[in-house]
C-alpha positions as CSV (number, residue, x, y, z in Angstrom):
1,R,110.7,-137.5,11.9
2,K,113.3,-134.9,12.7
3,T,110.6,-132.6,14.0
4,D,109.4,-135.4,16.4
5,E,112.9,-136.0,17.6
6,G,113.4,-132.3,18.2
7,I,110.1,-132.1,20.1
8,D,111.1,-135.1,22.3
9,K,114.5,-133.5,23.0
10,L,112.8,-130.2,23.9
11,K,110.3,-132.1,26.2
12,K,113.3,-133.7,28.0
13,E,115.1,-130.4,28.5
14,V,111.9,-128.6,29.7
15,G,111.4,-131.5,32.1
16,K,114.9,-131.1,33.5
17,L,114.4,-127.4,33.9
18,T,111.0,-127.7,35.7
19,D,112.2,-130.6,37.9
20,G,115.2,-128.5,38.8
21,W,113.0,-125.5,39.7
22,G,110.8,-127.8,41.8
23,R,113.7,-129.2,43.7
24,F,115.0,-125.7,44.3
25,V,111.6,-124.6,45.8
26,E,111.5,-127.7,48.0
27,G,115.0,-126.9,49.2
28,L,113.9,-123.4,50.0
29,V,110.9,-124.5,52.0
30,A,112.3,-127.5,53.9
31,P,114.9,-125.7,56.1
32,G,112.2,-123.2,57.3
33,I,109.8,-125.9,58.5
34,P,111.5,-126.6,61.9
35,K,111.7,-122.9,62.7
36,I,108.1,-122.2,61.6
37,F,106.5,-125.0,63.6
38,K,108.7,-124.6,66.7
39,K,106.7,-121.4,67.2
40,L,103.6,-123.6,67.4
41,G,105.0,-126.0,69.9
42,M,106.2,-128.6,67.4
43,E,109.8,-129.7,67.6
44,I,110.7,-131.1,64.1
45,G,113.9,-133.0,64.5
46,R,114.1,-134.7,61.1
47,I,113.3,-133.5,57.6
48,Y,113.1,-135.7,54.5
49,L,112.9,-134.4,51.0
50,N,111.2,-136.3,48.2
51,A,110.1,-139.2,50.4
52,K,108.9,-142.1,48.2
53,S,107.2,-145.3,49.1
54,R,105.9,-148.2,47.0
55,K,103.2,-150.7,48.0
56,D,101.3,-153.2,45.9
57,G,102.4,-151.6,42.7
58,E,101.4,-148.1,43.8
59,T,103.8,-145.2,44.6
60,I,103.4,-142.2,46.8
61,E,105.8,-139.2,47.0
62,I,105.7,-136.5,49.6
63,D,107.8,-133.5,48.8
64,V,108.8,-132.8,52.5
65,I,108.2,-134.9,55.6
66,G,109.0,-133.5,59.0
67,V,109.2,-135.8,62.0
68,G,109.0,-134.5,65.6
69,E,106.9,-134.0,68.7
70,L,103.9,-131.8,69.6
71,N,104.3,-130.1,73.0
72,K,106.9,-132.7,73.9
73,K,104.1,-135.3,74.3
74,E,102.8,-136.5,71.0
75,K,104.5,-137.8,67.9
76,I,103.8,-135.5,64.9
77,I,104.4,-135.8,61.2
78,I,104.3,-132.8,58.9
79,A,103.6,-133.8,55.3
80,C,104.2,-130.9,52.9
81,S,103.4,-130.5,49.3
82,V,105.6,-127.9,47.7
83,K,104.8,-126.1,44.4
84,S,106.4,-123.2,42.7
85,R,102.8,-122.1,41.9
86,L,100.2,-123.4,44.2
87,Q,96.8,-124.0,42.7
88,V,93.5,-125.3,44.0
89,S,94.1,-128.5,41.9
90,D,97.3,-129.1,43.9
91,V,95.4,-128.8,47.2
92,N,92.8,-131.2,45.9
93,E,95.5,-133.7,44.8
94,F,97.1,-133.6,48.3
95,I,93.6,-134.0,49.9
96,E,93.3,-137.3,48.0
97,K,96.9,-138.4,48.8
98,L,97.0,-137.9,52.6
99,P,94.5,-140.5,53.7
100,S,96.8,-143.3,52.5
101,F,99.9,-141.8,54.1
102,F,100.2,-144.5,56.9
103,E,99.6,-147.3,54.4
104,F,102.8,-146.2,52.6
105,F,104.7,-145.0,55.6
106,P,103.7,-147.5,58.4
107,E,106.8,-146.6,60.5
108,Y,104.9,-143.4,61.5
109,K,101.7,-145.1,62.7
110,G,100.7,-143.7,66.1
111,S,101.7,-140.2,65.1
112,K,99.4,-137.2,64.3
113,L,99.6,-136.3,60.6
114,I,99.4,-132.7,59.7
115,G,99.2,-131.5,56.1
116,V,101.0,-128.4,54.8
117,V,100.9,-126.9,51.4
118,A,103.6,-124.5,50.2
119,G,104.0,-122.2,47.2
120,I,106.2,-119.4,46.1
121,R,103.4,-118.0,44.1
122,M,99.7,-118.8,44.8
123,D,96.6,-118.5,42.7
124,E,94.1,-116.1,44.1
125,G,92.0,-117.7,46.9
126,V,94.1,-120.9,47.1
127,D,95.3,-119.9,50.6
128,K,91.7,-119.6,51.9
129,Y,90.8,-122.9,50.2
130,A,93.7,-124.7,51.7
131,E,93.0,-123.4,55.2
132,K,89.4,-124.3,54.9
133,N,90.5,-127.8,54.1
134,G,92.7,-128.0,57.2
135,F,96.1,-127.3,55.8
136,Y,98.9,-125.1,57.1
137,I,100.1,-122.8,54.3
138,I,103.7,-121.8,53.8
139,G,104.3,-118.9,51.4
140,S,107.2,-116.7,50.4
141,S,108.0,-113.6,52.5
142,D,111.0,-111.4,53.2
143,E,112.0,-114.1,55.7
144,T,112.0,-116.6,52.8
145,V,108.9,-118.6,53.9
146,K,106.3,-118.2,56.6
147,L,102.9,-119.6,57.7
148,L,99.9,-117.8,56.2
149,N,97.2,-119.2,58.5
150,K,95.1,-117.1,60.8
151,K,96.4,-117.0,64.4
152,D,93.4,-119.1,65.7
153,F,93.7,-121.7,62.9
154,K,93.5,-125.4,64.1
155,P,94.8,-127.9,61.6
156,K,92.9,-131.0,60.6
157,I,94.4,-134.2,62.0
158,W,94.4,-136.3,58.9
159,A,95.0,-139.6,60.7
160,Q,96.0,-140.8,64.1
161,L,96.5,-144.5,64.4
162,T,97.7,-146.4,67.5
163,T,100.4,-149.0,67.1
164,L,99.2,-152.6,67.4
């Protein structure tokens, strides 16, 4: 029984540590998003960390949401999944999550939704896999974070709905 209690306590402490590290990495990536995307013609005026929404008993969490305009004409939403170590499984999880974005965040309907994955460390080949699937990629650099896509990369527009 004492061993079980000790294991439970250890699990809680490890959870606090990994959650704290995750929040740190999100805090590292989020401030760079407006600067990074401004170079691409996107003015990101608002940033939200750990955006959560519930609907019909389901919950979605997006690590970072950026709200702004593309070329001062179109509303744009940047949805970013941030990991300390980005893996293919993380990209796949985000691929499954993004199609339901507007169901959970209906206030952004009518905007273009662009997906971004970010990681301080990345498994080999995950950057190519993410780009192939239409994501911008943010990784660590001597400038803290930067885009890793090719110059001619065109993101996938995950959803564009018009307001009723």
